[in-house]
C-alpha positions in Angstrom: 31.8 -0.9 -5.7 29.9 -3.8 -7.5 26.3 -4.5 -7.6 24.9 -7.7 -7.6 21.1 -8.8 -8.6 19.0 -11.4 -6.7 15.7 -12.6 -7.2 14.4 -11.9 -3.3 11.9 -14.8 -3.5 14.9 -17.3 -4.3 17.8 -15.9 -2.1 16.8 -17.3 1.5 19.0 -13.7 2.8 16.3 -11.5 1.8 13.7 -12.4 4.1 16.8 -12.1 6.8 17.5 -8.3 5.8 13.9 -7.5 5.8 13.4 -9.0 9.4 16.1 -7.1 10.8 16.3 -3.9 8.9 14.9 -0.5 10.8 13.4 0.4 7.6 11.7 -2.6 6.3 7.9 -2.7 6.1 5.2 -5.0 5.0 5.9 -4.0 1.3 9.2 -5.7 1.5 8.2 -8.8 2.5 8.5 -12.2 0.7 4.6 -12.5 1.0 3.7 -9.1 -0.8 6.1 -9.9 -3.3 4.5 -12.9 -4.1 0.6 -11.7 -3.8 2.3 -9.3 -6.5 3.9 -12.4 -8.6 0.8 -14.6 -8.4 -1.7 -11.9 -9.4 0.1 -9.7 -11.6 2.5 -11.8 -13.2 5.2 -9.0 -12.0 8.7 -10.8 -11.3 10.8 -9.2 -8.3 14.7 -8.6 -8.9 16.5 -6.6 -5.8 19.6 -5.1 -6.6 22.5 -5.2 -3.4 26.3 -4.5 -2.9 26.8 -7.8 -1.0 28.7 -10.2 -2.7 26.6 -14.1 -3.0 27.9 -16.2 -0.3 27.8 -13.5 2.4 25.2 -12.1 4.5 22.5 -9.7 3.2 23.7 -6.2 4.0 21.6 -4.0 1.9 19.2 -4.3 -1.1 16.7 -2.4 -2.8 13.6 -4.4 -4.2 11.5 -3.6 -7.7 9.3 -5.7 -10.1 9.1 -5.1 -13.5 5.6 -3.7 -15.1 6.1 -4.6 -18.7 2.9 -3.3 -20.1 2.0 -2.5 -23.8 -0.6 0.0 -22.5 1.2 2.2 -19.7 4.7 1.0 -20.9 8.2 -0.7 -19.7 9.2 0.3 -16.2 10.9 -1.0 -12.6 9.0 0.3 -10.0 9.8 -0.5 -6.1 7.4 -1.1 -5.7 3.8 -1.3 -7.3 0.7 -1.4 -5.5 2.9 -0.4 -2.4 2.2 2.9 -0.7 6.1 3.7 -0.1 9.4 0.9 0.1 12.4 2.3 1.1 15.6 1.5 0.5 17.1 -1.0 2.5 20.8 0.3 2.6 23.0 0.5 5.4 25.1 3.4 4.7 25.6 6.4 2.1 28.0 4.7 0.0 26.6 1.9 -0.6 23.2 3.2 -1.2 25.0 5.9 -3.6 26.5 3.1 -5.8 23.0 1.3 -6.1 21.3 4.5 -6.9 24.2 5.1 -10.0 23.6 1.5 -10.9 19.7 2.0 -11.5 20.2 4.4 -14.3 22.4 2.3 -15.9 19.8 -0.4 -15.4 17.4 1.4 -17.0 19.1 2.3 -20.0 20.7 -1.1 -21.0 17.4 -2.8 -19.8 15.1 -0.6 -22.3 12.9 0.7 -19.3 10.7 3.9 -19.8 12.0 4.8 -16.4 12.9 3.4 -12.9 10.5 4.5 -9.8 11.3 4.6 -6.1 8.8 5.2 -4.0 10.7 6.0 -0.5 9.1 7.7 3.1 12.4 9.5 3.9 14.1 12.3 1.8 17.0 9.7 1.2 16.2 10.2 -2.9 16.7 14.3 -3.0 20.4 14.6 -3.1 20.8 11.6 -5.6 22.2 13.0 -9.0 20.2 12.4 -12.0 17.0 11.6 -10.1 13.8 13.5 -10.8 10.8 14.3 -8.2 7.6 12.8 -9.5 4.1 12.3 -7.7 3.3 13.7 -4.5 1.0 12.5 -1.8 0.5 13.0 1.9 1.4 9.8 4.2 0.0 9.3 7.9 1.4 7.4 10.3 -0.5 7.1 14.3 2.0 6.2 16.9 0.0 3.2 19.0 2.2 3.3 21.8 -0.3 5.4 24.8 -2.7 4.2 26.6 -5.8 3.2 25.1 -7.6 6.6 26.8 -5.0 8.7 25.5 -5.5 7.4 22.3 -9.3 7.8 22.4 -8.7 11.1 23.7 -6.2 12.6 20.9 -9.0 11.4 18.3 -11.4 14.7 17.1 -14.4 15.0 19.1 -17.2 15.6 16.7 -16.1 13.1 13.7 -14.6 10.5 15.3 -15.3 10.0 19.0 -18.9 10.5 18.4 -18.8 8.1 15.6 -17.3 5.5 17.4 -19.8 5.8 20.2 -22.7 6.0 17.7 -21.8 2.7 16.6 -21.7 1.5 20.0 -25.4 2.8 20.7 -26.4 0.9 17.5 -24.9 -2.1 18.6 -22.9 -2.6 15.4 -21.3 -6.6 15.4 -17.7 -6.9 15.1 -16.0 -9.8 13.4 -12.9 -10.3 12.1 -11.7 -13.6 9.3 -9.6 -13.7 6.1 -11.7 -17.1 4.8 -13.4 -16.9 1.5 -16.9 -15.7 3.2 -15.2 -12.7 4.6 -13.4 -12.3 1.4 -16.4 -11.8 -0.7 -18.0 -9.8 2.1 -15.7 -7.0 1.9 -15.2 -7.5 -2.4 -19.0 -6.8 -2.4 -18.7 -3.5 -0.5 -15.4 -2.7 -2.5 -17.4 -2.7 -5.6 -19.7 -0.2 -4.0 -16.8 2.0 -3.1 -15.0 1.8 -6.1 -17.9 2.5 -7.9 -19.0 5.4 -6.1 -15.5 6.7 -6.8 -15.9 5.9 -10.3 -12.8 3.3 -10.4 -13.0 -0.5 -11.2 -12.3 -2.6 -8.1 -9.1 -4.6 -7.5 -9.2 -8.1 -9.0 -10.6 -10.6 -6.3 -7.6 -12.4 -6.6 -5.3 -10.0 -5.4 -7.2 -10.2 -2.0 -6.9 -14.1 -2.3 -3.5 -13.9 -3.4 -2.5 -11.6 0.2 -4.8 -14.1 2.3 -2.8 -16.7 1.2 0.8 -15.3 1.4 0.3 -13.4 4.8 -2.3 -16.0 6.8 -2.9 -14.6 10.2 -1.1 -11.0 9.6 -4.0 -10.2 7.3 -7.2 -9.6 8.7 -10.6 -8.7 7.0 -12.3 -6.5 9.3 -16.4 -6.5 9.2 -19.1 -4.2 10.6 -22.9 -5.5 10.1 -26.0 -3.7 11.4 -28.8 -6.1 12.2 -26.8 -8.9 10.3 -25.6 -6.6 6.9 -22.3 -6.1 6.3 -21.7 -2.6 6.2 -18.2 -1.9 6.3 -14.9 -3.6 5.9 -11.3 -2.8 6.2 -8.1 -4.8 5.3 -5.4 -4.7 7.4 -1.4 -6.1 7.2 1.1 -6.6 9.7 4.7 -6.9 9.8 6.8 -6.5 12.8 5.9 -3.9 14.9 3.6 -1.7 12.4 0.5 -2.6 11.4 -0.9 -1.2 7.9 -4.6 -0.4 7.4 -4.4 -1.0 3.6 -8.0 -1.4 2.1 -11.4 0.1 3.2 -14.7 -0.2 1.7 -18.5 0.4 2.9 -21.9 0.8 2.2 -22.7 4.9 1.7 -26.7 4.2 3.1 -25.2 3.1 6.6 -22.3 5.5 6.8 -23.7 7.9 9.3 -24.3 4.3 12.1 -20.1 4.8 12.3 -19.0 1.3 11.0 -15.9 2.6 9.8 -14.9 4.4 12.4 -15.2 1.2 14.7 -13.3 -1.2 12.7 -10.4 1.5 12.7 -10.3 1.7 16.3 -10.9 -1.7 16.7 -7.7 -2.2 14.5 -6.2 0.7 16.6 -6.9 -0.9 20.1 -5.4 -4.3 18.7 -2.2 -2.7 17.5 -1.7 -1.3 20.8 -2.9 -4.2 22.7 0.0 -6.6 20.4 2.9 -4.6 21.1 2.7 -2.5 17.5 4.2 0.9 17.9 2.6 2.2 14.4 -0.7 2.2 12.6 0.5 3.2 8.9 -2.7 4.9 7.2 -1.2 4.9 4.0 -1.5 7.8 1.5 -3.4 9.8 -0.1 -3.2 12.4 -3.3 -2.0 15.7 -2.2 -5.1 17.4 -3.5 -7.5 15.1 -1.6 -8.0 17.5 1.4 -10.8 15.2 2.9 -9.3 12.2 3.2 -6.2 13.9 4.7 -8.4 15.4 7.0 -10.2 12.2 8.2 -6.9 10.8 8.7 -5.4 13.3 11.0 -8.5 13.3 13.0 -7.4 10.0 13.9 -4.4 12.0 15.8 -1.8 10.7 13.0 1.1 12.5 12.0 1.2 13.4 8.5 4.4 13.7 6.0 4.8 14.5 2.4 5.8 11.6 0.3 7.3 11.8 -2.9 8.1 9.3 -5.5 11.0 9.6 -7.7 12.2 8.4 -10.9 15.4 7.8 -13.4 13.9 9.0 -16.7 14.6 10.8 -19.6 14.7 14.6 -19.3 11.7 14.9 -22.3 9.9 12.3 -21.1 6.7 12.7 -18.5 7.3 9.5 -16.6 3.6 8.4 -15.2 1.6 11.4 -17.3 -0.1 8.8 -19.5 -1.3 6.9 -16.4 -2.9 9.8 -15.0 -4.5 10.6 -18.0 -5.4 6.7 -18.1 -7.1 6.8 -15.4 -9.2 9.8 -16.1 -10.1 8.0 -19.2 -11.2 4.9 -16.9 -13.2 6.8 -14.8 -15.4 8.1 -17.4 -16.1 5.3 -19.5 -17.3 3.5 -16.3 -19.0 5.7 -14.8 -22.2 4.4 -15.1 -21.1 0.3 -16.2 -22.5 -2.6 -15.3 -20.8 -4.4 -12.3 -19.8 -7.3 -14.1 -18.2 -4.7 -16.7 -16.4 -2.8 -13.8 -15.2 -6.3 -12.4 -13.8 -7.4 -15.5 -12.1 -3.9 -16.2 -10.5 -4.4 -12.9 -8.9 -7.9 -14.1 -7.7 -6.4 -17.1 -6.6 -2.6 -16.2 -4.5 -3.2 -12.9 -1.6 -5.5 -14.0 -1.1 -2.4 -16.2 -1.5 0.0 -13.7 1.6 -0.8 -11.0 
């Protein structure tokens, strides 16, 4: 079976496949791919068994990350929590999977990485399991009352009620002012986590690409922004992608208010799922927090085609720890500059 290479940003068939395939997510969309290309210079590519001039029946999308710092790799996809192969049959997927190892060798890539949220890769010959995460999803189809009842009473319900008692203001937008508000809070949050913030240009690219399908939700206390989140939407799924907050105001429940507003909107607008994203397998605190919203937790495994003697991704882990140590007490301007430089190498 012949495998063809296409440019998903130029081939109009790609959007049609993403719009109808049941496993397609916000990370498959041309909007997400365009933001990756615009901000980080990644060039998207997809492999398919569908011949040119025929309807696109399947496709596995990647971006090439060419870094002198972290190596050369094809990733499906950078900065994406998951990216399921969009396939129509086991036979077609086997053909594409086999082709990927040949692409790695002939293209000089250190490794090829896939990030499915199912176990579709487990039986593929020659592939290795890589990093593992927890993945949380919330079914938002029950009634509002049922959704609220399912929330952890002490940790979630009472925080939402506290936000109401404190008269926190809620707003949503995606203009430059909202971006700046979110980014100020993001810098605080990333500093707490000893990491540089993503480039402001990344969030501008998302806003430009997604239009009204992206929202910045902000909670304010007496006019001061205390928490903000970024949500994206594709089809019947809303994705909670980024969150930021001022630690001094955590007791007021700003983040809880924003997530509850997102859940209500997802339910009211006909979504079936709120995608709460991934977290590190050893991050018990974040995993517990997401679970207390009533979300279902599954294991997310990344898979790589790589030489047997190569620890794919190991250098990235060591580099992240080094960045944390170096930036622990760095001024804000240095941290922002580090983010602009480093994130294109981290995808």
